[in-house]
MMTF fields as JSON, N, C-alpha, C and O atoms, coordinates in Angstrom:
{
  "mmtfVersion": "1.0.0",
  "mmtfProducer": "UNKNOWN",
  "numBonds": 403,
  "numAtoms": 404,
  "numGroups": 101,
  "numChains": 1,
  "numModels": 1,
  "chainsPerModel": [1],
  "groupsPerChain": [101],
  "chainIdList": ["A"],
  "bondAtomList": [4, 2, 8, 6, 12, 10, 16, 14, 20, 18, 24, 22, 28, 26, 32, 30, 36, 34, 40, 38, 44, 42, 48, 46, 52, 50, 56, 54, 60, 58, 64, 62, 68, 66, 72, 70, 76, 74, 80, 78, 84, 82, 88, 86, 92, 90, 96, 94, 100, 98, 104, 102, 108, 106, 112, 110, 116, 114, 120, 118, 124, 122, 128, 126, 132, 130, 136, 134, 140, 138, 144, 142, 148, 146, 152, 150, 156, 154, 160, 158, 164, 162, 168, 166, 172, 170, 176, 174, 180, 178, 184, 182, 188, 186, 192, 190, 196, 194, 200, 198, 204, 202, 208, 206, 212, 210, 216, 214, 220, 218, 224, 222, 228, 226, 232, 230, 236, 234, 240, 238, 244, 242, 248, 246, 252, 250, 256, 254, 260, 258, 264, 262, 268, 266, 272, 270, 276, 274, 280, 278, 284, 282, 288, 286, 292, 290, 296, 294, 300, 298, 304, 302, 308, 306, 312, 310, 316, 314, 320, 318, 324, 322, 328, 326, 332, 330, 336, 334, 340, 338, 344, 342, 348, 346, 352, 350, 356, 354, 360, 358, 364, 362, 368, 366, 372, 370, 376, 374, 380, 378, 384, 382, 388, 386, 392, 390, 396, 394, 400, 398],
  "bondOrderList": [1, 1, 1, 1, 1, 1, 1, 1, 1, 1, 1, 1, 1, 1, 1, 1, 1, 1, 1, 1, 1, 1, 1, 1, 1, 1, 1, 1, 1, 1, 1, 1, 1, 1, 1, 1, 1, 1, 1, 1, 1, 1, 1, 1, 1, 1, 1, 1, 1, 1, 1, 1, 1, 1, 1, 1, 1, 1, 1, 1, 1, 1, 1, 1, 1, 1, 1, 1, 1, 1, 1, 1, 1, 1, 1, 1, 1, 1, 1, 1, 1, 1, 1, 1, 1, 1, 1, 1, 1, 1, 1, 1, 1, 1, 1, 1, 1, 1, 1, 1],
  "groupList": [{"groupName": "MET", "atomNameList": ["N", "CA", "C", "O"], "elementList": ["N", "C", "C", "O"], "formalChargeList": [0, 0, 0, 0], "bondAtomList": [1, 0, 2, 1, 3, 2], "bondOrderList": [1, 1, 2], "singleLetterCode": "M", "chemCompType": "L-PEPTIDE LINKING"}, {"groupName": "LYS", "atomNameList": ["N", "CA", "C", "O"], "elementList": ["N", "C", "C", "O"], "formalChargeList": [0, 0, 0, 0], "bondAtomList": [1, 0, 2, 1, 3, 2], "bondOrderList": [1, 1, 2], "singleLetterCode": "K", "chemCompType": "L-PEPTIDE LINKING"}, {"groupName": "ARG", "atomNameList": ["N", "CA", "C", "O"], "elementList": ["N", "C", "C", "O"], "formalChargeList": [0, 0, 0, 0], "bondAtomList": [1, 0, 2, 1, 3, 2], "bondOrderList": [1, 1, 2], "singleLetterCode": "R", "chemCompType": "L-PEPTIDE LINKING"}, {"groupName": "THR", "atomNameList": ["N", "CA", "C", "O"], "elementList": ["N", "C", "C", "O"], "formalChargeList": [0, 0, 0, 0], "bondAtomList": [1, 0, 2, 1, 3, 2], "bondOrderList": [1, 1, 2], "singleLetterCode": "T", "chemCompType": "L-PEPTIDE LINKING"}, {"groupName": "TYR", "atomNameList": ["N", "CA", "C", "O"], "elementList": ["N", "C", "C", "O"], "formalChargeList": [0, 0, 0, 0], "bondAtomList": [1, 0, 2, 1, 3, 2], "bondOrderList": [1, 1, 2], "singleLetterCode": "Y", "chemCompType": "L-PEPTIDE LINKING"}, {"groupName": "HIS", "atomNameList": ["N", "CA", "C", "O"], "elementList": ["N", "C", "C", "O"], "formalChargeList": [0, 0, 0, 0], "bondAtomList": [1, 0, 2, 1, 3, 2], "bondOrderList": [1, 1, 2], "singleLetterCode": "H", "chemCompType": "L-PEPTIDE LINKING"}, {"groupName": "ILE", "atomNameList": ["N", "CA", "C", "O"], "elementList": ["N", "C", "C", "O"], "formalChargeList": [0, 0, 0, 0], "bondAtomList": [1, 0, 2, 1, 3, 2], "bondOrderList": [1, 1, 2], "singleLetterCode": "I", "chemCompType": "L-PEPTIDE LINKING"}, {"groupName": "SER", "atomNameList": ["N", "CA", "C", "O"], "elementList": ["N", "C", "C", "O"], "formalChargeList": [0, 0, 0, 0], "bondAtomList": [1, 0, 2, 1, 3, 2], "bondOrderList": [1, 1, 2], "singleLetterCode": "S", "chemCompType": "L-PEPTIDE LINKING"}, {"groupName": "LEU", "atomNameList": ["N", "CA", "C", "O"], "elementList": ["N", "C", "C", "O"], "formalChargeList": [0, 0, 0, 0], "bondAtomList": [1, 0, 2, 1, 3, 2], "bondOrderList": [1, 1, 2], "singleLetterCode": "L", "chemCompType": "L-PEPTIDE LINKING"}, {"groupName": "ASN", "atomNameList": ["N", "CA", "C", "O"], "elementList": ["N", "C", "C", "O"], "formalChargeList": [0, 0, 0, 0], "bondAtomList": [1, 0, 2, 1, 3, 2], "bondOrderList": [1, 1, 2], "singleLetterCode": "N", "chemCompType": "L-PEPTIDE LINKING"}, {"groupName": "PRO", "atomNameList": ["N", "CA", "C", "O"], "elementList": ["N", "C", "C", "O"], "formalChargeList": [0, 0, 0, 0], "bondAtomList": [1, 0, 2, 1, 3, 2], "bondOrderList": [1, 1, 2], "singleLetterCode": "P", "chemCompType": "L-PEPTIDE LINKING"}, {"groupName": "ASP", "atomNameList": ["N", "CA", "C", "O"], "elementList": ["N", "C", "C", "O"], "formalChargeList": [0, 0, 0, 0], "bondAtomList": [1, 0, 2, 1, 3, 2], "bondOrderList": [1, 1, 2], "singleLetterCode": "D", "chemCompType": "L-PEPTIDE LINKING"}, {"groupName": "GLY", "atomNameList": ["N", "CA", "C", "O"], "elementList": ["N", "C", "C", "O"], "formalChargeList": [0, 0, 0, 0], "bondAtomList": [1, 0, 2, 1, 3, 2], "bondOrderList": [1, 1, 2], "singleLetterCode": "G", "chemCompType": "PEPTIDE LINKING"}, {"groupName": "PHE", "atomNameList": ["N", "CA", "C", "O"], "elementList": ["N", "C", "C", "O"], "formalChargeList": [0, 0, 0, 0], "bondAtomList": [1, 0, 2, 1, 3, 2], "bondOrderList": [1, 1, 2], "singleLetterCode": "F", "chemCompType": "L-PEPTIDE LINKING"}, {"groupName": "GLU", "atomNameList": ["N", "CA", "C", "O"], "elementList": ["N", "C", "C", "O"], "formalChargeList": [0, 0, 0, 0], "bondAtomList": [1, 0, 2, 1, 3, 2], "bondOrderList": [1, 1, 2], "singleLetterCode": "E", "chemCompType": "L-PEPTIDE LINKING"}, {"groupName": "ALA", "atomNameList": ["N", "CA", "C", "O"], "elementList": ["N", "C", "C", "O"], "formalChargeList": [0, 0, 0, 0], "bondAtomList": [1, 0, 2, 1, 3, 2], "bondOrderList": [1, 1, 2], "singleLetterCode": "A", "chemCompType": "L-PEPTIDE LINKING"}, {"groupName": "GLN", "atomNameList": ["N", "CA", "C", "O"], "elementList": ["N", "C", "C", "O"], "formalChargeList": [0, 0, 0, 0], "bondAtomList": [1, 0, 2, 1, 3, 2], "bondOrderList": [1, 1, 2], "singleLetterCode": "Q", "chemCompType": "L-PEPTIDE LINKING"}, {"groupName": "VAL", "atomNameList": ["N", "CA", "C", "O"], "elementList": ["N", "C", "C", "O"], "formalChargeList": [0, 0, 0, 0], "bondAtomList": [1, 0, 2, 1, 3, 2], "bondOrderList": [1, 1, 2], "singleLetterCode": "V", "chemCompType": "L-PEPTIDE LINKING"}, {"groupName": "CYS", "atomNameList": ["N", "CA", "C", "O"], "elementList": ["N", "C", "C", "O"], "formalChargeList": [0, 0, 0, 0], "bondAtomList": [1, 0, 2, 1, 3, 2], "bondOrderList": [1, 1, 2], "singleLetterCode": "C", "chemCompType": "L-PEPTIDE LINKING"}],
  "groupTypeList": [0, 1, 2, 3, 4, 5, 6, 7, 8, 9, 6, 1, 3, 10, 11, 12, 12, 13, 14, 15, 4, 12, 2, 4, 14, 8, 12, 7, 11, 1, 15, 13, 15, 2, 0, 8, 13, 14, 16, 8, 1, 12, 11, 14, 12, 17, 13, 14, 2, 7, 17, 8, 5, 0, 11, 8, 3, 14, 17, 14, 9, 12, 6, 10, 13, 17, 16, 15, 17, 2, 5, 18, 3, 8, 11, 14, 8, 15, 11, 9, 3, 2, 2, 6, 3, 18, 12, 17, 13, 1, 2, 13, 15, 8, 11, 12, 7, 15, 13, 11, 3],
  "groupIdList": [1, 2, 3, 4, 5, 6, 7, 8, 9, 10, 11, 12, 13, 14, 15, 16, 17, 18, 19, 20, 21, 22, 23, 24, 25, 26, 27, 28, 29, 30, 31, 32, 33, 34, 35, 36, 37, 38, 39, 40, 41, 42, 43, 44, 45, 46, 47, 48, 49, 50, 51, 52, 53, 54, 55, 56, 57, 58, 59, 60, 61, 62, 63, 64, 65, 66, 67, 68, 69, 70, 71, 72, 73, 74, 75, 76, 77, 78, 79, 80, 81, 82, 83, 84, 85, 86, 87, 88, 89, 90, 91, 92, 93, 94, 95, 96, 97, 98, 99, 100, 101],
  "secStructList": [7, 7, 3, 3, 3, 3, 3, 3, 3, 3, 3, 3, 7, 6, 6, 1, 7, 3, 3, 3, 3, 3, 3, 3, 3, 3, 3, 1, 7, 2, 2, 2, 2, 2, 2, 2, 2, 2, 6, 7, 7, 1, 5, 1, 1, 7, 7, 6, 6, 7, 7, 3, 3, 3, 3, 3, 3, 3, 3, 3, 6, 6, 3, 3, 3, 3, 3, 3, 3, 3, 3, 3, 7, 2, 2, 2, 2, 2, 2, 2, 2, 2, 2, 2, 2, 2, 2, 2, 2, 0, 0, 0, 0, 0, 1, 7, 7, 7, 7, 7, 7],
  "xCoordList": [183.518, 183.748, 182.829, 181.613, 183.399, 182.653, 182.523, 183.524, 181.291, 181.037, 180.285, 179.34, 180.711, 180.004, 179.874, 180.557, 178.991, 178.726, 178.774, 178.407, 179.233, 179.197, 179.071, 179.371, 178.62, 178.571, 179.592, 179.533, 180.526, 181.531, 181.216, 180.657, 181.581, 181.411, 182.777, 183.745, 182.857, 184.143, 184.052, 183.024, 185.154, 185.208, 186.466, 187.522, 186.334, 187.459, 188.461, 188.075, 189.728, 190.793, 191.372, 191.14, 192.119, 192.684, 193.575, 193.705, 194.187, 195.044, 194.255, 194.84, 192.905, 192.062, 191.697, 190.888, 192.276, 191.93, 190.704, 190.134, 190.301, 189.172, 189.636, 190.434, 189.119, 189.439, 188.15, 187.16, 188.169, 187.013, 186.969, 187.992, 185.772, 185.647, 184.543, 184.307, 183.88, 182.833, 182.39, 182.634, 181.724, 181.294, 180.094, 180.047, 179.125, 177.962, 178.104, 178.183, 178.136, 178.197, 176.792, 175.863, 176.634, 175.313, 175.122, 174.023, 176.14, 176.013, 176.319, 177.035, 175.774, 176.131, 175.009, 175.163, 173.891, 172.761, 172.899, 172.675, 173.273, 173.495, 172.227, 172.288, 171.093, 169.838, 169.493, 169.066, 169.675, 169.419, 170.357, 169.915, 171.643, 172.633, 172.311, 172.356, 171.988, 171.674, 170.37, 170.288, 169.358, 168.065, 168.242, 167.694, 168.997, 169.212, 169.991, 169.636, 171.044, 171.859, 171.079, 171.273, 170.208, 169.415, 168.435, 167.964, 168.116, 167.208, 167.911, 167.249, 169.227, 169.973, 169.908, 169.827, 169.945, 169.944, 171.37, 172.332, 171.496, 172.793, 172.937, 172.048, 174.067, 174.345, 175.302, 176.241, 175.052, 175.935, 177.174, 178.212, 177.085, 178.209, 179.294, 179.043, 180.497, 181.618, 181.746, 181.794, 181.8, 181.889, 183.088, 183.402, 183.757, 184.926, 184.569, 185.387, 183.363, 182.95, 182.51, 182.249, 182.425, 181.988, 182.926, 184.143, 182.355, 183.13, 182.819, 183.694, 181.592, 181.158, 180.649, 179.939, 181.013, 180.38, 180.3, 181.034, 179.375, 179.142, 179.372, 178.942, 180.058, 180.329, 179.651, 179.698, 179.021, 178.577, 179.707, 180.093, 180.235, 181.388, 181.064, 180.483, 181.448, 181.366, 182.769, 183.73, 182.889, 184.179, 184.122, 183.319, 184.986, 185.042, 186.43, 187.428, 186.484, 187.76, 188.738, 189.932, 188.222, 189.059, 189.392, 190.049, 188.951, 189.259, 188.023, 186.977, 188.138, 186.978, 186.792, 187.757, 185.532, 185.153, 184.025, 182.927, 184.287, 183.249, 182.207, 182.537, 180.942, 179.844, 179.093, 178.609, 178.999, 178.258, 178.701, 179.214, 178.488, 178.89, 177.745, 177.046, 177.562, 176.612, 177.359, 177.808, 177.486, 178.049, 176.881, 175.829, 177.05, 175.917, 176.305, 177.467, 175.301, 175.461, 175.388, 175.081, 175.667, 175.584, 174.154, 173.949, 173.178, 171.778, 171.401, 170.703, 171.859, 171.586, 172.282, 171.722, 173.496, 174.222, 173.457, 173.359, 172.917, 172.135, 170.905, 170.598, 170.206, 169.035, 169.44, 168.757, 170.542, 171.015, 171.397, 171.141, 172.008, 172.371, 171.124, 171.113, 170.078, 168.811, 168.234, 167.773, 168.256, 167.714, 168.495, 167.899, 169.807, 170.632, 170.358, 170.172, 170.335, 170.104, 168.742, 168.63, 167.712, 166.38, 166.368, 165.801, 166.992, 167.032, 167.768, 167.308, 168.912, 169.693, 168.934, 168.914, 168.312, 167.537, 166.4, 166.216, 165.641, 164.539, 165.052, 164.461, 166.134, 166.677, 167.198, 166.886, 167.985, 168.69, 168.033, 168.251, 167.254, 166.616, 165.164, 164.753, 164.397, 162.978, 162.702, 161.843, 163.431, 163.221, 163.833, 163.539, 164.687, 165.351, 166.498, 167.076, 166.845, 167.977, 169.263, 169.29, 170.293, 171.599, 172.638, 172.407, 173.762, 174.861, 175.258, 175.372, 175.468, 175.912, 177.363, 178.218, 177.633, 179.013, 179.496, 180.642],
  "yCoordList": [128.88, 128.435, 127.258, 127.421, 126.111, 124.906, 124.833, 124.863, 124.737, 124.615, 123.323, 122.984, 122.614, 121.423, 121.487, 122.264, 120.661, 120.657, 119.223, 118.279, 119.082, 117.786, 117.98, 119.043, 116.922, 116.883, 115.844, 114.688, 116.266, 115.33, 114.931, 115.714, 113.71, 113.156, 113.133, 112.641, 113.668, 113.799, 113.269, 113.404, 112.655, 112.101, 112.604, 112.743, 112.874, 113.383, 112.258, 111.145, 112.548, 111.572, 111.751, 112.782, 110.765, 110.87, 112.099, 112.573, 112.62, 113.807, 115.114, 116.194, 115.019, 116.209, 116.792, 117.717, 116.27, 116.723, 115.986, 115.152, 116.291, 115.598, 114.948, 115.511, 113.755, 112.993, 112.752, 112.276, 113.083, 112.814, 111.316, 110.705, 110.729, 109.302, 108.974, 107.805, 109.972, 109.73, 111.035, 112.121, 110.898, 112.092, 111.768, 110.73, 112.683, 112.604, 113.671, 114.859, 113.264, 114.203, 114.704, 113.909, 116.028, 116.625, 117.274, 117.742, 117.318, 117.936, 119.421, 119.89, 120.162, 121.573, 122.556, 123.758, 122.065, 122.929, 123.439, 122.702, 124.714, 125.316, 125.306, 125.008, 125.626, 125.673, 124.297, 124.187, 123.251, 121.892, 121.535, 121.005, 121.821, 121.484, 122.184, 121.559, 123.47, 124.224, 123.746, 123.603, 123.501, 123.033, 121.695, 121.491, 120.797, 119.493, 119.624, 118.998, 120.428, 120.578, 121.23, 120.873, 122.172, 122.851, 121.912, 122.223, 120.772, 119.797, 118.906, 118.187, 118.948, 118.033, 118.428, 119.607, 117.414, 117.622, 117.867, 117.459, 118.534, 118.798, 120.261, 121.075, 120.579, 121.934, 122.637, 122.031, 123.912, 124.702, 125.159, 125.409, 125.271, 125.736, 124.68, 123.489, 125.127, 124.223, 123.962, 124.898, 122.706, 122.32, 121.408, 120.596, 121.535, 120.702, 119.219, 118.384, 118.897, 117.497, 116.91, 115.71, 117.727, 117.248, 116.175, 116.361, 115.06, 113.957, 113.761, 113.376, 114.024, 113.848, 115.169, 115.909, 115.458, 116.598, 116.386, 115.593, 117.13, 117.081, 118.485, 119.467, 118.578, 119.867, 119.938, 118.98, 121.068, 121.353, 122.13, 123.197, 121.596, 122.196, 122.539, 121.735, 123.74, 124.173, 124.06, 124.544, 123.424, 123.29, 124.097, 123.819, 125.09, 125.94, 125.831, 126.165, 125.364, 125.17, 124.345, 124.64, 123.317, 122.416, 122.882, 122.159, 124.073, 124.617, 124.498, 125.063, 123.754, 123.574, 124.745, 125.288, 125.121, 126.16, 125.616, 125.364, 125.432, 124.941, 126.04, 127.173, 125.694, 126.656, 126.592, 127.61, 125.388, 125.21, 123.913, 123.004, 123.847, 122.673, 122.284, 123.144, 120.976, 120.454, 119.435, 118.4, 119.745, 118.785, 117.924, 118.455, 116.604, 115.747, 114.534, 114.13, 113.978, 112.731, 111.581, 111.791, 110.387, 109.212, 109.007, 108.663, 109.213, 109.077, 110.138, 109.836, 111.378, 112.439, 112.129, 112.366, 111.602, 111.232, 110.173, 110.255, 109.182, 108.138, 108.737, 108.394, 109.621, 110.266, 111.151, 111.169, 111.876, 112.737, 111.921, 112.337, 110.762, 109.891, 109.455, 109.426, 109.118, 108.744, 109.912, 109.734, 111.103, 112.29, 112.606, 112.901, 112.541, 112.826, 111.808, 112.17, 110.533, 109.474, 109.635, 109.5, 109.921, 110.147, 111.357, 111.304, 112.449, 113.666, 113.466, 113.912, 112.797, 112.542, 111.591, 111.787, 110.562, 109.628, 110.343, 110.159, 111.16, 111.901, 112.81, 112.886, 113.486, 114.457, 113.798, 114.236, 112.752, 112.197, 110.961, 110.672, 110.238, 109.04, 109.301, 108.934, 109.923, 110.121, 111.32, 111.258, 112.416, 113.617, 113.501, 114.299, 112.503, 112.346, 113.304, 113.377, 114.053, 114.969, 114.152, 113.02, 114.72, 114.056, 115.058, 116.267, 114.552, 115.434, 116.22, 115.653, 117.506, 118.324, 118.001, 118.128, 117.586, 117.266, 118.104, 117.962],
  "zCoordList": [24.801, 26.152, 26.469, 26.572, 26.618, 26.968, 28.48, 29.195, 28.967, 30.399, 30.66, 29.947, 31.68, 32.126, 33.642, 34.311, 34.161, 35.598, 36.117, 35.417, 37.355, 38.014, 39.519, 40.062, 40.167, 41.631, 42.062, 41.643, 42.901, 43.395, 44.829, 45.597, 45.178, 46.517, 47.173, 46.591, 48.391, 49.078, 50.495, 51.159, 50.955, 52.301, 52.999, 52.382, 54.294, 55.076, 55.331, 55.689, 55.148, 55.365, 56.771, 57.402, 57.267, 58.62, 58.831, 59.96, 57.77, 57.921, 57.91, 57.994, 57.805, 57.861, 56.506, 56.431, 55.444, 54.102, 53.585, 54.288, 52.366, 51.75, 50.459, 49.71, 50.216, 49.01, 48.23, 48.786, 46.939, 46.088, 45.797, 45.486, 45.9, 45.632, 44.639, 44.337, 44.143, 43.155, 42.519, 43.044, 41.358, 40.65, 39.766, 39.105, 39.771, 38.894, 37.816, 38.128, 36.566, 35.45, 35.158, 35.011, 35.075, 34.886, 33.525, 33.226, 32.704, 31.388, 31.433, 32.318, 30.472, 30.328, 30.662, 30.45, 31.179, 31.508, 32.946, 33.906, 33.072, 34.385, 35.243, 36.436, 34.646, 35.396, 35.962, 37.111, 35.161, 35.638, 36.783, 37.803, 36.626, 37.657, 38.976, 40.035, 38.918, 40.137, 40.779, 41.998, 39.953, 40.459, 41.177, 42.26, 40.579, 41.191, 42.494, 43.492, 42.495, 43.7, 44.836, 45.998, 44.522, 45.548, 46.239, 47.333, 45.631, 46.231, 47.259, 48.008, 47.298, 48.149, 49.62, 49.967, 50.465, 51.913, 52.388, 51.736, 53.526, 54.118, 54.492, 54.24, 55.096, 55.559, 54.604, 54.088, 54.38, 53.531, 54.286, 53.672, 55.591, 56.385, 56.514, 56.332, 56.83, 57.042, 58.537, 59.335, 58.905, 60.302, 60.496, 59.625, 61.627, 61.93, 61.915, 61.53, 62.33, 62.414, 61.074, 60.989, 60.033, 58.723, 58.195, 58.163, 57.784, 57.239, 55.752, 54.976, 55.367, 53.987, 53.425, 54.106, 52.19, 51.535, 50.033, 49.443, 49.443, 48.014, 47.48, 48.086, 46.335, 45.709, 44.349, 43.578, 44.054, 42.697, 42.046, 42.524, 40.958, 40.304, 38.857, 38.127, 38.457, 37.069, 36.489, 37.086, 35.333, 34.676, 33.374, 32.484, 33.293, 32.105, 31.497, 32.135, 30.27, 29.565, 30.397, 30.442, 31.048, 31.831, 33.239, 33.987, 33.611, 34.936, 35.826, 35.509, 36.958, 37.847, 38.806, 39.343, 39.009, 39.958, 40.829, 40.334, 42.122, 43.029, 43.199, 43.553, 42.943, 43.011, 44.342, 44.838, 44.915, 46.164, 46.83, 46.178, 48.153, 48.936, 49.866, 50.402, 50.052, 51.038, 51.898, 51.405, 53.192, 54.14, 54.606, 54.962, 54.61, 54.916, 55.749, 55.807, 56.383, 57.125, 56.125, 54.952, 56.586, 55.721, 55.221, 54.057, 56.08, 55.658, 54.622, 53.654, 54.819, 53.846, 52.526, 51.456, 52.6, 51.382, 50.593, 49.369, 51.296, 50.635, 49.956, 48.814, 50.646, 50.062, 48.873, 47.849, 49.015, 47.93, 46.696, 45.566, 46.918, 45.801, 45.046, 43.815, 45.786, 45.154, 44.364, 43.237, 44.949, 44.282, 42.994, 41.958, 43.07, 41.892, 40.796, 39.634, 41.169, 40.184, 39.522, 38.304, 40.304, 39.73, 38.808, 37.717, 39.244, 38.429, 37.125, 36.074, 37.185, 35.969, 35.046, 33.831, 35.619, 34.815, 34.082, 32.878, 34.818, 34.194, 33.088, 32.011, 33.354, 32.395, 31.126, 30.019, 31.287, 30.133, 29.53, 28.353, 30.285, 29.732, 29.33, 28.23, 30.202, 29.91, 29.016, 28.137, 29.238, 28.429, 27.053, 26.164, 26.876, 25.587, 25.403, 24.319, 26.455, 26.38, 26.387, 26.869, 25.863, 25.874, 26.344, 26.325, 26.757, 27.122, 25.884, 24.798, 26.038, 24.917, 24.641, 25.517, 23.43, 23.076, 21.934, 21.506]
}
């Protein structure tokens, strides 16, 4: 069973649905993916006014399972993007780790 993790960026559309517009690949380390996602700013609850949210998704054998959600403001999204980029950089560039293939 191949498992991978990613964080997707989603925006509310005029019809009330959400459209994914970006994704951060986190590799196959569940502990790393959860630790990184837990550092993100935003609310776990679902609110009618939510326009932006980020999902932590586990993909097993090609089937995605959303593990957690953070609804965030534009400022929180910007900070979260910085946190994710720093975390991924440290993990894969500085630690010498690579995506498990």
